[in-house]
PAVEXLO-334264 format. One record per residue: residue in one letter; z, y, x of N, C-alpha, C in turn. Coordinates in steps of 0.001 Angstrom, whole numbers, plus 500000, padded with zeros to 6 digits. Example, Ala and Ser with C-alpha at 12.3 -4.5 7.8 and 13.67 -1.06 7.14 Angstrom:
# PAVEXLO-334264
a507800494310513190507800495500512300507800496700513200;s507080497750512850507140498940513670507870500030512900;
END
This chain:
# PAVEXLO-334264
m423624476833730003424593475421729758423803474849728588;s423799473712728972423354472591727872424125472661726528;k423072472793725233423748472890724127423644471523723164;p424794470792723085424364469348722479423557469686720912;a422886468462721167421841468479719866422782467698718644;r422520468528717424423354467810716140422304466452715639;r423440465624715454422784464181714899421967464268713778;a420826463851713681419921463735712757420269463044711809;a419621462984710186419919462264709362418973461012709725;a419082459592709540418367458636709745416810458950709480;d416760459489708327414861459416707665414691461084708458;a414922461757709275415061462893709968413653462985710451;p412346463807710169410834463999710615411266464172712286;i409860463227712768409490463487714083408515464266714147;l408403465417715155407518466430715406406869466120716094;v405374466499715974404483466318717168403796467796717171;t403869468422718343403366469676718845401600469498718673;m401229470863718594399472471126718606399201470668720094;g399793471493721135399513471357722579398324472446722731;e397240472182723703396344473577723845395082472935722806;p395000474156722035394017473800721170392580473426721436;a391947473929722740390971473601723192390665472232723567;g392097471551723618391750470180724700391818468880723338;i392207467419723807392167466577722852393440466485722070;g394484467448722404396112467183721739395839467305720165;p395227468545719476395365468767718141394458467160717275;e393268466663718249392657465920717628393592464217717671;i394198464134718686394960462896718782396310463016717610;a396834463909717630398027464455716860397429464121715316;v396247464312714954395761464409713469395322462540713409;a394876462575714456394302460914714325395638460088714389;a396369460261715275397837459420714924398856459468713812;f398526460720713040399280461236711836398591459924710902;k397069460163710751396386459180709786396802457906710023;s396569457651711441396783455859711563398104455512711299;l398989456254711449400329455710710750400956455850709427;g399801456650708879400165456994707333401210458401707306;g401374459154708188401869460074707749403351459528708359;k403982458791708760405441458201708990405297456992710132;v406698457022710886407157455785711721408181455306711332;d408097454184710697409592453667709940409917454579708973;r411439454854708927412172456038708278411408457285708083;h410456457899709378410423458705709746409123459710709569;p409354460887708422408191461280708438407475462013709428;l406200462324709422405512463208710835405487464400710253;r405964465312711135405419466885710823404882467254712122;l403278467829712105402764468613713142403110470337713164;i403527470547714360403669472082714596402803473033715163;g401906474013714801400910474650715519400335475388714328;d399186475805714499398421476526713831397275475632712782;a397636476283711473397369475098710388395899475110710659;s395135476005710744393617476184710935393061475114712116;v394033474835713154393301474063714246393781472253713591;f394685472162713055394949470707712641393698470635711823;a393654471611710953392529471444709630391436471332710179;s390961471877711308389499471943711990389479470584712453;c390624469514712829390430468200713539390578466983712352;g390754467623710843390430466696709847391947466448709170;l392636467324709201394241467337708482394176468040707202;a394260467513706104394021468142704948395141468417704379;d396202467574704717398228467663704218398513469021704733;q398751470417704160399127471122704618400599470988704550;q401247470243703612402645469857703641402893469420704865;a402390468644705725402500468149707219402897468937708196;i402708470113708244402311471328708992403463472157709050;v403920472152710213405202473467710223404390474546711000;a403733475304710168402912476760710803403485477351711510;t402973477746712919403448479176713527403011480310712924;k403935481123713452403628482776713183402303483083714224;a402581482890715448401117483293716323399880482113715769;h398960483037715811397851482284715553396796481495716456;a396317480871716514395142479703717613393978479903717141;v392975479490717925391536479289717548391224478226717951;r390534477092717446390013475990718067388956476029718653;s388412476209719704387593476273720594387267475089721546;a386703473826720915386834472708721978386395472786723242;a387030472454724207386677472679725761386082473733726228;k386973474955725554386784476263726106388212476986725783;p389024476777726408390593477327726565390487478841726477;l391466479294725468391393480533725170392972481247725584;a392840482258726321394384482888726930395016483296725273;g394493483453724666395080484048723343395781483064722503;n395249481893722841396259480898721769397584480521722688;s397947481159723939398997480815724436400273480834723872;a400581482201722865401598482572722080401880481592721110;a401037480985720653401190479850719415401459478316720188;v400987478185721295401262476959721934402731476629721958;i403141478189722945404660477952723460405527478161722366;e405008478721721074405582478879720034406111477659719199;a405058476801719173405015475478718749406165474613719683;i405944474895720548407363473964721634408950474728721325;d408731475427721223409813476436720826410602476114719715;t409676476325718957410061475910717208410636474253717296;a409753473348717580410341472160717672411962471935718312;v411591472490719527413051472164720166414350472894719638;a414245473739718663415235474393718040415785473496716591;l414271472896716154414515472101715322415355470596715191;v414820470157716740415625468683716958416980469036717319;q417448470214717834418717470586718225419165470815717176;s418905471386716214420048471468715126420110470351713976;g419356469366714206419343467999713828418576468120712672;e417452469023712323416788468961711408415675468181711621;a415168468038712710414428466780713139415137465668713991;a414503464423713792414760463753714826414544463450716448;a413491463949716716412533463970717864411506464744718146;l411199464874719202410002465808719654408744465176720370;v408017465185719892406471464150720864405322465677721133;t404995465875722352404341466655722813403130466676723074;a401865467319722281400499466624722910400176467594724180;p399664467377724933398947467992726318398935469551726314;i399230470238727301399390471891727598398359472138728694;n397880472851728773397135473437730151397862474616730794;k398757474372731589399670475285732254398704476560732665;a397922476498733494396791477898734017396747478467732697;v396391478293731424396139479002730336397295479415729805;l398168479020730059399640479379729314400346480550730168;v399929480596731361400605481876732533400249483177731683;h399033483228731160398504484164730204399737484847729379;g400430483849728899401481483971727769402619484231728294;g402911484334729472404348484563729972404893483305730408;f404148482050730628404732480440730689405005480546732264;a406100480390732840406475480365734008406686479498734827;h406561478052734048407026476933734625406172476119734990;p406100475034736064405491474108736353404554473189735608;g405316472905734401405219472166733220405884472010731933;h405515471028731103406335470741730022407915470186730400;t408129469607731241409252468673731726410145470057732030;e409731470825732669410390471813733388410547472902732494;y409861473040731281410237474015730465410837473533729272;l410948472405729168412359471859728015413611471830728837;q413610471549730200414908471702731013415448473086730631;a414267474179730798414947475658730754415072476000729076;l414593475367728481414904475822726971416431475154726438;t416780473771727008417718473177726810419181473769727569;g419020474226728883419447474470729573420423473193730295;v419856472261730704420302471149731271420217471435732939;p420981470617733780420925470936735162419489469982736107;r419432468724735357418305468187735692417384467194734338;a416400467439734518415468466840733759414287465714734138;v414344464533733788413989463413734745412732462731733884;m411679462793734360410207462349733593410376460876733976;l410127459973733164410156458611732809408987458149732283;l408269457567732679406914457042732628407026455375731916;a406758454962730730407402453909730169406287453051729270;s405822451904729614405091450813728990405482449421729342;d405045448534728267405385447215728364405401446422729806;q405092447268730607404787446734731776405341447067732784;l405911448578732653406465448873733993407044450286733473;r407976450757733775409097451986733510409348452714734987;v408829453918735445408826454722736425409135455833736577;a409908456483737387410207457876737350410183458591738902;p409502459601738712409337460518740082410579461543740316;l411159461197741571412213462217741947411900463595741797;t410828463848742656410233465340742748408782465169741394;i408658466211740858407606465950739752406332466878740080;h406288468132739573404968468796739989405592469796741254;t405705469014742378405988469339743933404718468900744337;s404269469965745104403446469913746319403991468567747366;l402816467971747344403220467187748615403908467412749631;a403508468734750143403910469053751461405488469448751193;s405750469647750177407086469977749557407999469046749645;v407620467830749525408431466643748749409477466693750177;p409155466324751224410268465831751979411488466947751703;s411585468164751878412516468998752057413141469061750593;a412555468874749694413190468662748234414150467298748063;l413939466630748672414706465070748673416182465282749095;t417320465029748465418474464877748960419250463672748357;t420317463370748747421094462275748566421495462424747053;e421896463726746438422789464171745321421810463839744371;a420629464618744665419402464573743516418876462919743197;i418757462106744177418573460804743652419780460136743105;v421001460447743670422080459785742464421887460010741224;e422261461605740919421778462231739620420812461550739017;t419672461453739309418506461395738690418517459839738196;a418837458620739290418986457277738778420206457013737826;e421397457899737798422264457891737013421668458239735647;i421198459147735581420362459556734113419242458321733774;i418685457927734524417765456886734055418713455556733643;l419802454747734468420259453811734135421002454149732708;a421821455093732595422228455727731249421378455483730103;a420311455907730337418833456030729190418426454570729177;l418217453831729880417856452530729679418937451633729071;t420317451781729010420987451186728085421033451583726802;r421139453307726519421345454061725297419963453602724477;y418481453799725116417379454074724403416564452657724735;f416937451951725223416307450594725795416981449448725368;a418110449550724987419119448291724983419319447181726035;i419374447973727135419420446968728287420682446881728942;a421671446245728585423092446687728850423594446628730508;a422659445951731353422906446284732400421553446251733473;p421057447876733572419937447843733670420039447604735609;r418831447464736034418403447192737203417304448315737789;l417898448906739077416642450054739066416550449709740650;a414895449465740563414382450014742598414543451052742662;v414618451773743933414736453170744630413381452611745821;s412385453496745571411308453625746458411710454368747876;g411164454185748823411017454971750225410171455924749912;l410222456942751079409137458171750926408277457962751781;n408516457219753005407320456793754317406893455405754039;p405704455080755030404647454056754618406022453001755324;h406143451632754567407135450859754751407961451201754935;a408637452046754190409859452606753671410714453243754938;g409803453881755985409799454362757278410396453403758547;e410128451911758010410168451029759029411090451064760155;d412545451091759635413356451709760785413491452616761101;g412965453861760589412806455191761591411603455379762153;v410775454260762222409855454408763125408911455111762525;l408519455120761222407457456024760432408006457371759540;g409285457462759723410408458505759317411763458531759163;g412588459403759079413827459115758671414256459423757505;e413658460104756403414234460210755269415136458990754475;e414564458057754890414925456431754602416502456391754861;r416464456218755675417892456363756404419057457521756437;a418169458747756280419297459927756156419608460235755016;i418597460452753954418903460270752746418883459363751552;i418173458660751534417820457499750384418757456547750514;a418901455908751663419950454665751835421129454945751303;p421770456313751484423068456491751295423117457012749804;a422394457195749294422253457436747634422504455808747223;v421559455185747755421788453450747074422774453054747308;a423428453384748465424871452776748811425972453316747927;l425621454395747544426547455470746762426762454752745607;l425361454723744903425167454216743451425545452404742952;t425523451776744215426036450533744528427485450393744351;s428108451433745139429392451353745008430341451618743842;r429235452588742810429855452612741504429463451586740470;g429176450549740890428793449507740016427479449294739191;h426741449963739772425003449681739576424400449099740247;a423344448328739475422471447408740224421150448078740473;v421196448496741947420085449276742710419953448930743669;r418769448568744379417967448237745154417471449360745897;g417055449363747468416039450604747838416935450724749346;p416418451973749942415052451872749628413788451130750022;l412925450687749446411880449812749223410594450191749381;p409742449545750338408492449877750428407422450610749171;a407361451442748967406325451386747551405205450545747464;d404531449939748816402996449400748511403244448181747991;t404682447303747918404562446055747447405789446294746306;l405696447389745883406950447645744868406173447188743231;f404902446980742824404533447330741877403584446307741272;h403373444911742166402901443670741798403609443045740821;a403062442097740342403923441592738822405054440821739055;e405464439942740389406302439677740994407873440643740964;a407272441632741697408007442710742515408288443411740936;r407500443705739725408566444605738466409426443321737878;a409288442215738009410035441320737212411649441547737830;s411477441932738837413144442109739236413749443253739230;y412957444470738308413336445684738094413333446000736607;d414303446917736206413655447308734773413100448666734793;a413369449481735623412831450633735988412684450818737775;a411778452000738177411833452131739365411742453627739786;l412454454099740604412835455412741197411596455893742343;c410776456643742230409912456977743351410416458128743563;m409852458346745058410157459916745580409300461320745273;f407667460944744718406885461946744606406155461638743195;h405389462497742528404752462318741445403565461331741486;d402669461383742509401574460095742355402055458834742979;q403342458729743451403914457366743996404157456789742735;a404491457273741593404964456864740428403789456266739354;l403097457748739038402277457776737965401031457014738486;i400679456714739854399512456045739740399804454244739531;p400632453825739650400781452446739312401019452314737761;i401677453176737143401774452972735703400243453405734665;k399828454409735658398378454535734726397329453731735214;t397314452871736162396721451864736515396610450571735528;l398291450334735179398386449152734706398327449406733199;s398921450877732432398724451318731333398310452323730360;f397223452917731013396478453862730896396637454494729457;w396363453735728797396349454523727054397486453604726301;e398451453271727238399683452484726426400903453480727028;a401025454448728046401863454601728457402559455824728122;v403682456057728245404588457208727474405298457948728279;n405309459282728319406140460231728957407350460566728326;v408636460168728823409661460581728288410901461227728990;t411148462018728409412074463521729455413559462851729371;l414127462431730573415342461762730273416337463222730646;g417911463192730087418564464249730878418711465388729696;l417830465640728637417926466475727467418678466079726606;p419306467186725779420023466986724669419523466458723529;i418166466365723830416932465865722463416166465184723156;i415173464003722017414669463170722511413195463496722386;r412585463628723664411240464271723716410734463091724618;t409067462794723879407926462002724284406847462547724309;s405829462185725267404487462663725053403372461371725678;p402041461819725182401234460840725801400966460971727183;d400609459798727926400547459963729646398964460315729799;h398777461755729502397658462080730334397432463616729285;g396474464249729943395971465508730027395267466203728805;t394814467306728719394467468006727773392539467109727497;a391841466742728764390774466156728725389851467057727920;f389461467885728592388684469036727932387143468350727963;d386948467735729252385453467286728722384822466120727837;i386110465841727048385584464967725952386244465731724686;a386625466882724713387327467369723332386591467874722620;g386471467612721161385451467609720299384552467170719934;t384291465885720753383129464728721009383665463638720102;g384772463589720046385155462102719002385241460761719904;k385478461274721007386082460360722033387222460131722237;a387995461194721767389486461063722147390430459590721647;d391222459371722418391791457991722182392938458148721719;a393732457836720811395081458196720183395951457304720521;r395695456230721091396587455156721537397875455682722243;s397840456406723306399169457021723757399641457845722889;m399097458601722095400124459589721502400833458480720166;i400143457482719604400884456797718881401998456098719270;a401802455225720685402510454885721186404024456028721537;a403789457098722022404519458152722252405293458472721085;i404915458553719768405488458808718391406268457587718157;r405916456114718424406641454885718128407974455180719104;m407555455415720294408940455641721334409865456259720331;a409245457307720470410518458742720113410946458337718848;a410791457580718006411221456942716834412270455750716912;q411926455087718032412762453770718325413809454622718871;m413852455481720119414809456005720770415623456998719437;a415414457793718721416042458306717784416908457368716700;d416293455933716835417252455033715950417903454202716767;a417901454172718166418852453340719117420223454350718901;g420411455397719352421604456194718935422548455267720387;q423145454154719801424015453723720865423392452324721389;p423998451981722605423668451063723126423577449445722025;q422565448973722250422151447775721340422451446452721851;t422020445215721370422194444085722482421183443819723524;a422088443536724388421251443564725809419949442815725739;k418620443296726429417516442231726665417050442706727389;r415759442318728137415216442574729279413605442431729074;
END
């Protein structure tokens, strides 16, 4: 069962987890810390993980680190199963601190799920793990940039399993979480949501698939009957050009790549992953561990910086603000 988070002080810290030590996570966490001067607005930044990992990435300020009891070794591009305990502990500690009101928000660096399995991690990804830790019935992944906000209904689900995972109830619940967050955290008083179809051409009147008629359209009808500005099911192939994007504040898609391909194309380095539906604020960069460039100095911290800034803005928003689009 979900436990409400205590309200943090206006100057409470933003926490940034270490992520996978062998990836670019610690590098971009340290780079963002330095770029932002150790704080964002009123919020100091605190990095959570093994101090030696952050030190190896150039952070000398030990007071900025919340050290894990479990130790990790920085071995760029060479993930080690022995680091799993420290990676998981960093997430657990950060969640506990935000829930207790000792911190304002959580920003997570990328993890590697295959490695974490060896440490007892039994979840498809970060989002599902945070859902389990906080005890909420549904967590929603929202990818946000200044050009697009989009959420996949099914997250880390195989494409073959998506049709059976779609339900009218899930669409309605997810849509209402998104709409509430757009008002609370993004200051949109009357948010507009576009809902995609599953099949090509949104099923083309049932010729190319029946999920639109049987599952998605009833969800849209229920949402509109509750007073929400929701349209759909809409063909995904015409949902993301500039004119279409101007007609909504967020888009709800049916599966992972249907949502993530357009935003990663439009805003690869600026997009932020926001987890909605939790009792805490959590953001993260919209990319993975990038083992291929870890330790080479090529890692780009822009998405991490954007994630930290968005976490601070969401923490400061609190209640709905003046409407804007």
